[in-house]
N, CA, C and O atoms as a Maestro MAE file, in Angstrom:
{
 s_m_m2io_version
 :::
 2.0.0
}

f_m_ct {
 s_m_title
 :::
 protein
 m_atom[312] {
  # First column is atom index #
  i_m_mmod_type
  r_m_x_coord
  r_m_y_coord
  r_m_z_coord
  i_m_residue_number
  s_m_chain_name
  s_m_pdb_residue_name
  s_m_pdb_atom_name
  i_m_atomic_number
  :::
  1 25 0.640 21.124 137.458 1 A "MET " " N  " 7
  2 3 0.626 22.571 137.571 1 A "MET " " CA " 6
  3 2 2.033 23.054 137.957 1 A "MET " " C  " 6
  4 15 2.678 22.492 138.842 1 A "MET " " O  " 8
  5 25 2.480 24.096 137.279 2 A "ALA " " N  " 7
  6 3 3.817 24.619 137.547 2 A "ALA " " CA " 6
  7 2 3.841 25.365 138.878 2 A "ALA " " C  " 6
  8 15 2.878 26.031 139.257 2 A "ALA " " O  " 8
  9 25 4.955 25.235 139.566 3 A "SER " " N  " 7
  10 3 5.111 25.952 140.829 3 A "SER " " CA " 6
  11 2 5.424 27.418 140.557 3 A "SER " " C  " 6
  12 15 5.810 27.788 139.448 3 A "SER " " O  " 8
  13 25 5.258 28.226 141.560 4 A "MET " " N  " 7
  14 3 5.568 29.648 141.444 4 A "MET " " CA " 6
  15 2 7.045 29.830 141.080 4 A "MET " " C  " 6
  16 15 7.378 30.688 140.263 4 A "MET " " O  " 8
  17 25 7.926 29.032 141.681 5 A "PHE " " N  " 7
  18 3 9.357 29.124 141.390 5 A "PHE " " CA " 6
  19 2 9.625 28.794 139.922 5 A "PHE " " C  " 6
  20 15 10.403 29.485 139.264 5 A "PHE " " O  " 8
  21 25 8.990 27.751 139.410 6 A "SER " " N  " 7
  22 3 9.155 27.396 137.996 6 A "SER " " CA " 6
  23 2 8.692 28.534 137.095 6 A "SER " " C  " 6
  24 15 9.320 28.828 136.079 6 A "SER " " O  " 8
  25 25 7.591 29.168 137.476 7 A "GLU " " N  " 7
  26 3 7.079 30.288 136.689 7 A "GLU " " CA " 6
  27 2 8.051 31.459 136.711 7 A "GLU " " C  " 6
  28 15 8.215 32.146 135.703 7 A "GLU " " O  " 8
  29 25 8.695 31.694 137.851 8 A "GLN " " N  " 7
  30 3 9.675 32.773 137.946 8 A "GLN " " CA " 6
  31 2 10.898 32.473 137.082 8 A "GLN " " C  " 6
  32 15 11.415 33.355 136.396 8 A "GLN " " O  " 8
  33 25 11.352 31.226 137.122 9 A "VAL " " N  " 7
  34 3 12.489 30.821 136.288 9 A "VAL " " CA " 6
  35 2 12.118 30.980 134.822 9 A "VAL " " C  " 6
  36 15 12.900 31.508 134.032 9 A "VAL " " O  " 8
  37 25 10.936 30.528 134.465 10 A "GLU " " N  " 7
  38 3 10.475 30.617 133.077 10 A "GLU " " CA " 6
  39 2 10.412 32.074 132.612 10 A "GLU " " C  " 6
  40 15 10.746 32.369 131.464 10 A "GLU " " O  " 8
  41 25 9.989 32.985 133.489 11 A "ALA " " N  " 7
  42 3 9.927 34.402 133.140 11 A "ALA " " CA " 6
  43 2 11.322 34.957 132.828 11 A "ALA " " C  " 6
  44 15 11.482 35.751 131.901 11 A "ALA " " O  " 8
  45 25 12.316 34.546 133.592 12 A "VAL " " N  " 7
  46 3 13.692 34.978 133.321 12 A "VAL " " CA " 6
  47 2 14.162 34.400 131.987 12 A "VAL " " C  " 6
  48 15 14.798 35.097 131.197 12 A "VAL " " O  " 8
  49 25 13.851 33.134 131.738 13 A "LEU " " N  " 7
  50 3 14.249 32.504 130.481 13 A "LEU " " CA " 6
  51 2 13.606 33.185 129.282 13 A "LEU " " C  " 6
  52 15 14.219 33.277 128.218 13 A "LEU " " O  " 8
  53 25 12.381 33.660 129.443 14 A "GLU " " N  " 7
  54 3 11.706 34.375 128.348 14 A "GLU " " CA " 6
  55 2 12.504 35.604 127.933 14 A "GLU " " C  " 6
  56 15 12.531 35.956 126.754 14 A "GLU " " O  " 8
  57 25 13.148 36.252 128.880 15 A "GLY " " N  " 7
  58 3 13.969 37.413 128.567 15 A "GLY " " CA " 6
  59 2 15.250 37.057 127.838 15 A "GLY " " C  " 6
  60 15 15.818 37.892 127.135 15 A "GLY " " O  " 8
  61 25 15.708 35.831 127.998 16 A "ILE " " N  " 7
  62 3 16.944 35.361 127.378 16 A "ILE " " CA " 6
  63 2 16.688 34.778 125.991 16 A "ILE " " C  " 6
  64 15 17.561 34.835 125.124 16 A "ILE " " O  " 8
  65 25 15.515 34.226 125.779 17 A "ARG " " N  " 7
  66 3 15.221 33.512 124.532 17 A "ARG " " CA " 6
  67 2 15.446 34.328 123.260 17 A "ARG " " C  " 6
  68 15 15.935 33.769 122.278 17 A "ARG " " O  " 8
  69 25 15.114 35.630 123.227 18 A "PRO " " N  " 7
  70 3 15.369 36.375 121.979 18 A "PRO " " CA " 6
  71 2 16.856 36.395 121.584 18 A "PRO " " C  " 6
  72 15 17.186 36.354 120.399 18 A "PRO " " O  " 8
  73 25 17.726 36.455 122.559 19 A "VAL " " N  " 7
  74 3 19.168 36.430 122.276 19 A "VAL " " CA " 6
  75 2 19.558 35.068 121.706 19 A "VAL " " C  " 6
  76 15 20.290 34.988 120.720 19 A "VAL " " O  " 8
  77 25 19.072 34.012 122.326 20 A "LEU " " N  " 7
  78 3 19.376 32.667 121.833 20 A "LEU " " CA " 6
  79 2 18.792 32.444 120.445 20 A "LEU " " C  " 6
  80 15 19.417 31.803 119.599 20 A "LEU " " O  " 8
  81 25 17.596 32.972 120.210 21 A "ALA " " N  " 7
  82 3 16.920 32.787 118.921 21 A "ALA " " CA " 6
  83 2 17.703 33.428 117.776 21 A "ALA " " C  " 6
  84 15 17.674 32.940 116.646 21 A "ALA " " O  " 8
  85 25 18.404 34.525 118.074 22 A "ARG " " N  " 7
  86 3 19.219 35.161 117.032 22 A "ARG " " CA " 6
  87 2 20.327 34.245 116.549 22 A "ARG " " C  " 6
  88 15 20.862 34.428 115.455 22 A "ARG " " O  " 8
  89 25 20.669 33.259 117.365 23 A "HIS " " N  " 7
  90 3 21.703 32.280 117.000 23 A "HIS " " CA " 6
  91 2 21.077 30.914 116.715 23 A "HIS " " C  " 6
  92 15 21.762 29.891 116.728 23 A "HIS " " O  " 8
  93 25 19.765 30.912 116.458 24 A "ARG " " N  " 7
  94 3 18.984 29.707 116.140 24 A "ARG " " CA " 6
  95 2 18.993 28.699 117.284 24 A "ARG " " C  " 6
  96 15 19.011 27.489 117.057 24 A "ARG " " O  " 8
  97 25 18.980 29.208 118.518 25 A "GLY " " N  " 7
  98 3 18.960 28.339 119.686 25 A "GLY " " CA " 6
  99 2 17.788 28.636 120.591 25 A "GLY " " C  " 6
  100 15 17.002 29.549 120.337 25 A "GLY " " O  " 8
  101 25 17.679 27.860 121.646 26 A "ASP " " N  " 7
  102 3 16.615 28.032 122.637 26 A "ASP " " CA " 6
  103 2 17.045 27.316 123.911 26 A "ASP " " C  " 6
  104 15 18.026 26.572 123.924 26 A "ASP " " O  " 8
  105 25 16.298 27.555 124.975 27 A "VAL " " N  " 7
  106 3 16.531 26.876 126.242 27 A "VAL " " CA " 6
  107 2 15.184 26.398 126.761 27 A "VAL " " C  " 6
  108 15 14.181 27.105 126.669 27 A "VAL " " O  " 8
  109 25 15.177 25.194 127.303 28 A "GLU " " N  " 7
  110 3 13.964 24.593 127.853 28 A "GLU " " CA " 6
  111 2 14.161 24.360 129.346 28 A "GLU " " C  " 6
  112 15 15.182 23.816 129.766 28 A "GLU " " O  " 8
  113 25 13.192 24.767 130.136 29 A "LEU " " N  " 7
  114 3 13.206 24.473 131.567 29 A "LEU " " CA " 6
  115 2 12.739 23.038 131.755 29 A "LEU " " C  " 6
  116 15 11.616 22.694 131.385 29 A "LEU " " O  " 8
  117 25 13.592 22.207 132.326 30 A "VAL " " N  " 7
  118 3 13.247 20.815 132.595 30 A "VAL " " CA " 6
  119 2 12.630 20.714 133.987 30 A "VAL " " C  " 6
  120 15 11.579 20.100 134.166 30 A "VAL " " O  " 8
  121 25 13.299 21.327 134.979 31 A "SER " " N  " 7
  122 3 12.750 21.337 136.334 31 A "SER " " CA " 6
  123 2 13.370 22.476 137.132 31 A "SER " " C  " 6
  124 15 14.469 22.948 136.842 31 A "SER " " O  " 8
  125 25 12.618 22.901 138.154 32 A "ALA " " N  " 7
  126 3 13.098 23.933 139.069 32 A "ALA " " CA " 6
  127 2 12.595 23.569 140.458 32 A "ALA " " C  " 6
  128 15 11.393 23.416 140.673 32 A "ALA " " O  " 8
  129 25 13.519 23.433 141.396 33 A "ASN " " N  " 7
  130 3 13.176 23.011 142.747 33 A "ASN " " CA " 6
  131 2 13.574 24.105 143.731 33 A "ASN " " C  " 6
  132 15 14.760 24.328 143.976 33 A "ASN " " O  " 8
  133 25 12.590 24.778 144.286 34 A "LEU " " N  " 7
  134 3 12.854 25.871 145.219 34 A "LEU " " CA " 6
  135 2 13.552 25.367 146.480 34 A "LEU " " C  " 6
  136 15 14.421 26.049 147.021 34 A "LEU " " O  " 8
  137 25 13.181 24.188 146.945 35 A "LYS " " N  " 7
  138 3 13.760 23.654 148.181 35 A "LYS " " CA " 6
  139 2 15.279 23.476 148.066 35 A "LYS " " C  " 6
  140 15 16.017 23.783 149.002 35 A "LYS " " O  " 8
  141 25 15.734 22.986 146.926 36 A "THR " " N  " 7
  142 3 17.173 22.758 146.728 36 A "THR " " CA " 6
  143 2 17.850 23.903 145.979 36 A "THR " " C  " 6
  144 15 19.075 24.015 146.003 36 A "THR " " O  " 8
  145 25 17.067 24.754 145.313 37 A "GLY " " N  " 7
  146 3 17.616 25.824 144.496 37 A "GLY " " CA " 6
  147 2 18.143 25.345 143.162 37 A "GLY " " C  " 6
  148 15 18.803 26.095 142.443 37 A "GLY " " O  " 8
  149 25 17.855 24.103 142.828 38 A "ARG " " N  " 7
  150 3 18.382 23.486 141.608 38 A "ARG " " CA " 6
  151 2 17.451 23.747 140.423 38 A "ARG " " C  " 6
  152 15 16.234 23.580 140.511 38 A "ARG " " O  " 8
  153 25 18.064 24.161 139.316 39 A "VAL " " N  " 7
  154 3 17.345 24.389 138.064 39 A "VAL " " CA " 6
  155 2 18.014 23.517 137.001 39 A "VAL " " C  " 6
  156 15 19.231 23.560 136.823 39 A "VAL " " O  " 8
  157 25 17.206 22.733 136.305 40 A "GLU " " N  " 7
  158 3 17.711 21.891 135.226 40 A "GLU " " CA " 6
  159 2 17.192 22.440 133.905 40 A "GLU " " C  " 6
  160 15 15.996 22.680 133.740 40 A "GLU " " O  " 8
  161 25 18.114 22.634 132.969 41 A "LEU " " N  " 7
  162 3 17.799 23.220 131.676 41 A "LEU " " CA " 6
  163 2 18.286 22.319 130.558 41 A "LEU " " C  " 6
  164 15 19.182 21.495 130.742 41 A "LEU " " O  " 8
  165 25 17.676 22.493 129.395 42 A "ARG " " N  " 7
  166 3 18.139 21.795 128.196 42 A "ARG " " CA " 6
  167 2 18.314 22.852 127.107 42 A "ARG " " C  " 6
  168 15 17.369 23.564 126.769 42 A "ARG " " O  " 8
  169 25 19.514 22.949 126.565 43 A "LEU " " N  " 7
  170 3 19.762 23.838 125.441 43 A "LEU " " CA " 6
  171 2 19.272 23.145 124.179 43 A "LEU " " C  " 6
  172 15 19.461 21.941 124.003 43 A "LEU " " O  " 8
  173 25 18.643 23.915 123.308 44 A "LYS " " N  " 7
  174 3 18.025 23.341 122.112 44 A "LYS " " CA " 6
  175 2 18.471 24.090 120.866 44 A "LYS " " C  " 6
  176 15 19.114 25.136 120.947 44 A "LYS " " O  " 8
  177 25 18.123 23.543 119.731 45 A "GLY " " N  " 7
  178 3 18.464 24.170 118.457 45 A "GLY " " CA " 6
  179 2 19.966 24.224 118.268 45 A "GLY " " C  " 6
  180 15 20.680 23.278 118.602 45 A "GLY " " O  " 8
  181 25 20.438 25.332 117.733 46 A "ALA " " N  " 7
  182 3 21.869 25.480 117.462 46 A "ALA " " CA " 6
  183 2 22.695 25.491 118.742 46 A "ALA " " C  " 6
  184 15 23.900 25.245 118.695 46 A "ALA " " O  " 8
  185 25 22.067 25.772 119.890 47 A "CYS " " N  " 7
  186 3 22.802 25.796 121.170 47 A "CYS " " CA " 6
  187 2 23.171 24.382 121.631 47 A "CYS " " C  " 6
  188 15 24.145 24.205 122.363 47 A "CYS " " O  " 8
  189 25 22.409 23.387 121.212 48 A "ASP " " N  " 7
  190 3 22.680 22.014 121.603 48 A "ASP " " CA " 6
  191 2 23.927 21.533 120.869 48 A "ASP " " C  " 6
  192 15 23.909 21.360 119.650 48 A "ASP " " O  " 8
  193 25 24.992 21.321 121.603 49 A "GLY " " N  " 7
  194 3 26.231 20.838 121.010 49 A "GLY " " CA " 6
  195 2 27.157 21.932 120.514 49 A "GLY " " C  " 6
  196 15 28.251 21.637 120.033 49 A "GLY " " O  " 8
  197 25 26.752 23.173 120.618 50 A "CYS " " N  " 7
  198 3 27.605 24.290 120.190 50 A "CYS " " CA " 6
  199 2 28.825 24.371 121.110 50 A "CYS " " C  " 6
  200 15 28.693 24.186 122.320 50 A "CYS " " O  " 8
  201 25 30.004 24.642 120.557 51 A "PRO " " N  " 7
  202 3 31.191 24.745 121.396 51 A "PRO " " CA " 6
  203 2 31.114 25.869 122.432 51 A "PRO " " C  " 6
  204 15 31.818 25.831 123.441 51 A "PRO " " O  " 8
  205 25 30.271 26.856 122.190 52 A "PHE " " N  " 7
  206 3 30.123 27.971 123.113 52 A "PHE " " CA " 6
  207 2 28.959 27.793 124.075 52 A "PHE " " C  " 6
  208 15 28.656 28.709 124.840 52 A "PHE " " O  " 8
  209 25 28.304 26.648 124.058 53 A "SER " " N  " 7
  210 3 27.102 26.454 124.877 53 A "SER " " CA " 6
  211 2 27.395 26.568 126.378 53 A "SER " " C  " 6
  212 15 26.565 27.095 127.118 53 A "SER " " O  " 8
  213 25 28.532 26.095 126.836 54 A "GLN " " N  " 7
  214 3 28.846 26.205 128.263 54 A "GLN " " CA " 6
  215 2 29.078 27.665 128.658 54 A "GLN " " C  " 6
  216 15 28.721 28.081 129.760 54 A "GLN " " O  " 8
  217 25 29.675 28.433 127.755 55 A "LEU " " N  " 7
  218 3 29.858 29.860 128.001 55 A "LEU " " CA " 6
  219 2 28.493 30.558 128.043 55 A "LEU " " C  " 6
  220 15 28.244 31.396 128.909 55 A "LEU " " O  " 8
  221 25 27.627 30.209 127.114 56 A "THR " " N  " 7
  222 3 26.265 30.759 127.097 56 A "THR " " CA " 6
  223 2 25.554 30.417 128.393 56 A "THR " " C  " 6
  224 15 24.889 31.266 128.988 56 A "THR " " O  " 8
  225 25 25.692 29.186 128.825 57 A "LEU " " N  " 7
  226 3 25.029 28.743 130.046 57 A "LEU " " CA " 6
  227 2 25.569 29.498 131.256 57 A "LEU " " C  " 6
  228 15 24.785 30.025 132.045 57 A "LEU " " O  " 8
  229 25 26.870 29.560 131.419 58 A "LYS " " N  " 7
  230 3 27.477 30.164 132.609 58 A "LYS " " CA " 6
  231 2 27.366 31.687 132.615 58 A "LYS " " C  " 6
  232 15 26.908 32.273 133.596 58 A "LYS " " O  " 8
  233 25 27.777 32.317 131.539 59 A "MET " " N  " 7
  234 3 27.870 33.777 131.510 59 A "MET " " CA " 6
  235 2 26.535 34.448 131.193 59 A "MET " " C  " 6
  236 15 26.320 35.603 131.562 59 A "MET " " O  " 8
  237 25 25.650 33.747 130.522 60 A "GLY " " N  " 7
  238 3 24.378 34.344 130.139 60 A "GLY " " CA " 6
  239 2 23.216 33.870 130.976 60 A "GLY " " C  " 6
  240 15 22.647 34.630 131.759 60 A "GLY " " O  " 8
  241 25 22.872 32.623 130.809 61 A "ILE " " N  " 7
  242 3 21.676 32.080 131.454 61 A "ILE " " CA " 6
  243 2 21.842 32.021 132.967 61 A "ILE " " C  " 6
  244 15 20.975 32.491 133.704 61 A "ILE " " O  " 8
  245 25 22.939 31.451 133.431 62 A "GLU " " N  " 7
  246 3 23.152 31.323 134.876 62 A "GLU " " CA " 6
  247 2 23.231 32.697 135.536 62 A "GLU " " C  " 6
  248 15 22.648 32.904 136.600 62 A "GLU " " O  " 8
  249 25 23.934 33.623 134.925 63 A "ALA " " N  " 7
  250 3 24.056 34.965 135.495 63 A "ALA " " CA " 6
  251 2 22.693 35.642 135.602 63 A "ALA " " C  " 6
  252 15 22.384 36.265 136.618 63 A "ALA " " O  " 8
  253 25 21.887 35.520 134.566 64 A "ALA " " N  " 7
  254 3 20.559 36.144 134.579 64 A "ALA " " CA " 6
  255 2 19.665 35.516 135.644 64 A "ALA " " C  " 6
  256 15 18.946 36.224 136.350 64 A "ALA " " O  " 8
  257 25 19.706 34.191 135.760 65 A "LEU " " N  " 7
  258 3 18.876 33.518 136.763 65 A "LEU " " CA " 6
  259 2 19.309 33.892 138.176 65 A "LEU " " C  " 6
  260 15 18.465 34.178 139.025 65 A "LEU " " O  " 8
  261 25 20.602 33.894 138.433 66 A "ARG " " N  " 7
  262 3 21.091 34.221 139.780 66 A "ARG " " CA " 6
  263 2 20.817 35.687 140.139 66 A "ARG " " C  " 6
  264 15 20.521 35.999 141.292 66 A "ARG " " O  " 8
  265 25 20.915 36.577 139.156 67 A "ASP " " N  " 7
  266 3 20.614 37.989 139.415 67 A "ASP " " CA " 6
  267 2 19.147 38.181 139.771 67 A "ASP " " C  " 6
  268 15 18.817 38.925 140.694 67 A "ASP " " O  " 8
  269 25 18.274 37.509 139.039 68 A "ALA " " N  " 7
  270 3 16.834 37.693 139.237 68 A "ALA " " CA " 6
  271 2 16.290 36.879 140.408 68 A "ALA " " C  " 6
  272 15 15.351 37.304 141.081 68 A "ALA " " O  " 8
  273 25 16.877 35.719 140.646 69 A "LEU " " N  " 7
  274 3 16.352 34.786 141.647 69 A "LEU " " CA " 6
  275 2 17.486 34.290 142.541 69 A "LEU " " C  " 6
  276 15 18.135 33.297 142.214 69 A "LEU " " O  " 8
  277 25 17.734 34.960 143.657 70 A "PRO " " N  " 7
  278 3 18.824 34.542 144.541 70 A "PRO " " CA " 6
  279 2 18.649 33.130 145.097 70 A "PRO " " C  " 6
  280 15 19.604 32.542 145.605 70 A "PRO " " O  " 8
  281 25 17.453 32.591 145.007 71 A "GLU " " N  " 7
  282 3 17.195 31.233 145.494 71 A "GLU " " CA " 6
  283 2 17.911 30.176 144.646 71 A "GLU " " C  " 6
  284 15 18.147 29.057 145.101 71 A "GLU " " O  " 8
  285 25 18.250 30.546 143.412 72 A "VAL " " N  " 7
  286 3 18.904 29.598 142.501 72 A "VAL " " CA " 6
  287 2 20.333 29.378 142.980 72 A "VAL " " C  " 6
  288 15 21.121 30.319 143.069 72 A "VAL " " O  " 8
  289 25 20.657 28.124 143.287 73 A "THR " " N  " 7
  290 3 21.993 27.787 143.771 73 A "THR " " CA " 6
  291 2 22.756 26.856 142.838 73 A "THR " " C  " 6
  292 15 23.985 26.801 142.879 73 A "THR " " O  " 8
  293 25 22.024 26.120 141.989 74 A "ASP " " N  " 7
  294 3 22.665 25.116 141.142 74 A "ASP " " CA " 6
  295 2 21.931 25.071 139.818 74 A "ASP " " C  " 6
  296 15 20.713 24.896 139.778 74 A "ASP " " O  " 8
  297 25 22.680 25.230 138.729 75 A "ILE " " N  " 7
  298 3 22.086 25.177 137.396 75 A "ILE " " CA " 6
  299 2 22.777 24.057 136.622 75 A "ILE " " C  " 6
  300 15 23.998 24.041 136.462 75 A "ILE " " O  " 8
  301 25 21.960 23.132 136.154 76 A "ILE " " N  " 7
  302 3 22.472 21.944 135.477 76 A "ILE " " CA " 6
  303 2 21.950 21.935 134.040 76 A "ILE " " C  " 6
  304 15 20.752 22.098 133.809 76 A "ILE " " O  " 8
  305 25 22.854 21.742 133.079 77 A "ALA " " N  " 7
  306 3 22.455 21.571 131.686 77 A "ALA " " CA " 6
  307 2 22.374 20.081 131.415 77 A "ALA " " C  " 6
  308 15 23.328 19.344 131.660 77 A "ALA " " O  " 8
  309 25 21.247 19.647 130.915 78 A "LEU " " N  " 7
  310 3 21.055 18.225 130.605 78 A "LEU " " CA " 6
  311 2 21.319 17.964 129.134 78 A "LEU " " C  " 6
  312 15 21.208 16.825 128.680 78 A "LEU " " O  " 8
  :::
 }
 m_bond[311] {
  # First column is bond index #
  i_m_from
  i_m_to
  i_m_order
  :::
  1 1 2 1
  2 2 3 1
  3 3 4 2
  4 3 5 1
  5 5 6 1
  6 6 7 1
  7 7 8 2
  8 7 9 1
  9 9 10 1
  10 10 11 1
  11 11 12 2
  12 11 13 1
  13 13 14 1
  14 14 15 1
  15 15 16 2
  16 15 17 1
  17 17 18 1
  18 18 19 1
  19 19 20 2
  20 19 21 1
  21 21 22 1
  22 22 23 1
  23 23 24 2
  24 23 25 1
  25 25 26 1
  26 26 27 1
  27 27 28 2
  28 27 29 1
  29 29 30 1
  30 30 31 1
  31 31 32 2
  32 31 33 1
  33 33 34 1
  34 34 35 1
  35 35 36 2
  36 35 37 1
  37 37 38 1
  38 38 39 1
  39 39 40 2
  40 39 41 1
  41 41 42 1
  42 42 43 1
  43 43 44 2
  44 43 45 1
  45 45 46 1
  46 46 47 1
  47 47 48 2
  48 47 49 1
  49 49 50 1
  50 50 51 1
  51 51 52 2
  52 51 53 1
  53 53 54 1
  54 54 55 1
  55 55 56 2
  56 55 57 1
  57 57 58 1
  58 58 59 1
  59 59 60 2
  60 59 61 1
  61 61 62 1
  62 62 63 1
  63 63 64 2
  64 63 65 1
  65 65 66 1
  66 66 67 1
  67 67 68 2
  68 67 69 1
  69 69 70 1
  70 70 71 1
  71 71 72 2
  72 71 73 1
  73 73 74 1
  74 74 75 1
  75 75 76 2
  76 75 77 1
  77 77 78 1
  78 78 79 1
  79 79 80 2
  80 79 81 1
  81 81 82 1
  82 82 83 1
  83 83 84 2
  84 83 85 1
  85 85 86 1
  86 86 87 1
  87 87 88 2
  88 87 89 1
  89 89 90 1
  90 90 91 1
  91 91 92 2
  92 91 93 1
  93 93 94 1
  94 94 95 1
  95 95 96 2
  96 95 97 1
  97 97 98 1
  98 98 99 1
  99 99 100 2
  100 99 101 1
  101 101 102 1
  102 102 103 1
  103 103 104 2
  104 103 105 1
  105 105 106 1
  106 106 107 1
  107 107 108 2
  108 107 109 1
  109 109 110 1
  110 110 111 1
  111 111 112 2
  112 111 113 1
  113 113 114 1
  114 114 115 1
  115 115 116 2
  116 115 117 1
  117 117 118 1
  118 118 119 1
  119 119 120 2
  120 119 121 1
  121 121 122 1
  122 122 123 1
  123 123 124 2
  124 123 125 1
  125 125 126 1
  126 126 127 1
  127 127 128 2
  128 127 129 1
  129 129 130 1
  130 130 131 1
  131 131 132 2
  132 131 133 1
  133 133 134 1
  134 134 135 1
  135 135 136 2
  136 135 137 1
  137 137 138 1
  138 138 139 1
  139 139 140 2
  140 139 141 1
  141 141 142 1
  142 142 143 1
  143 143 144 2
  144 143 145 1
  145 145 146 1
  146 146 147 1
  147 147 148 2
  148 147 149 1
  149 149 150 1
  150 150 151 1
  151 151 152 2
  152 151 153 1
  153 153 154 1
  154 154 155 1
  155 155 156 2
  156 155 157 1
  157 157 158 1
  158 158 159 1
  159 159 160 2
  160 159 161 1
  161 161 162 1
  162 162 163 1
  163 163 164 2
  164 163 165 1
  165 165 166 1
  166 166 167 1
  167 167 168 2
  168 167 169 1
  169 169 170 1
  170 170 171 1
  171 171 172 2
  172 171 173 1
  173 173 174 1
  174 174 175 1
  175 175 176 2
  176 175 177 1
  177 177 178 1
  178 178 179 1
  179 179 180 2
  180 179 181 1
  181 181 182 1
  182 182 183 1
  183 183 184 2
  184 183 185 1
  185 185 186 1
  186 186 187 1
  187 187 188 2
  188 187 189 1
  189 189 190 1
  190 190 191 1
  191 191 192 2
  192 191 193 1
  193 193 194 1
  194 194 195 1
  195 195 196 2
  196 195 197 1
  197 197 198 1
  198 198 199 1
  199 199 200 2
  200 199 201 1
  201 201 202 1
  202 202 203 1
  203 203 204 2
  204 203 205 1
  205 205 206 1
  206 206 207 1
  207 207 208 2
  208 207 209 1
  209 209 210 1
  210 210 211 1
  211 211 212 2
  212 211 213 1
  213 213 214 1
  214 214 215 1
  215 215 216 2
  216 215 217 1
  217 217 218 1
  218 218 219 1
  219 219 220 2
  220 219 221 1
  221 221 222 1
  222 222 223 1
  223 223 224 2
  224 223 225 1
  225 225 226 1
  226 226 227 1
  227 227 228 2
  228 227 229 1
  229 229 230 1
  230 230 231 1
  231 231 232 2
  232 231 233 1
  233 233 234 1
  234 234 235 1
  235 235 236 2
  236 235 237 1
  237 237 238 1
  238 238 239 1
  239 239 240 2
  240 239 241 1
  241 241 242 1
  242 242 243 1
  243 243 244 2
  244 243 245 1
  245 245 246 1
  246 246 247 1
  247 247 248 2
  248 247 249 1
  249 249 250 1
  250 250 251 1
  251 251 252 2
  252 251 253 1
  253 253 254 1
  254 254 255 1
  255 255 256 2
  256 255 257 1
  257 257 258 1
  258 258 259 1
  259 259 260 2
  260 259 261 1
  261 261 262 1
  262 262 263 1
  263 263 264 2
  264 263 265 1
  265 265 266 1
  266 266 267 1
  267 267 268 2
  268 267 269 1
  269 269 270 1
  270 270 271 1
  271 271 272 2
  272 271 273 1
  273 273 274 1
  274 274 275 1
  275 275 276 2
  276 275 277 1
  277 277 278 1
  278 278 279 1
  279 279 280 2
  280 279 281 1
  281 281 282 1
  282 282 283 1
  283 283 284 2
  284 283 285 1
  285 285 286 1
  286 286 287 1
  287 287 288 2
  288 287 289 1
  289 289 290 1
  290 290 291 1
  291 291 292 2
  292 291 293 1
  293 293 294 1
  294 294 295 1
  295 295 296 2
  296 295 297 1
  297 297 298 1
  298 298 299 1
  299 299 300 2
  300 299 301 1
  301 301 302 1
  302 302 303 1
  303 303 304 2
  304 303 305 1
  305 305 306 1
  306 306 307 1
  307 307 308 2
  308 307 309 1
  309 309 310 1
  310 310 311 1
  311 311 312 2
  :::
 }
}
């Protein structure tokens, strides 16, 4: 069963997915740990291996997660 924190992270990612989909990409939540504030993500589709994926992660996904969920302290792309 998903934790409340995972569900909150997933809700933020749902808002980001349409933007990624326009570029034939997606993001998958691998894990979210409220105790540590760590969120692990996997970029998929065209985002996996894209030269701009780190920019997408930092400026888009990470910014949105930190704005919505101050508990998020560390975001790792796997």
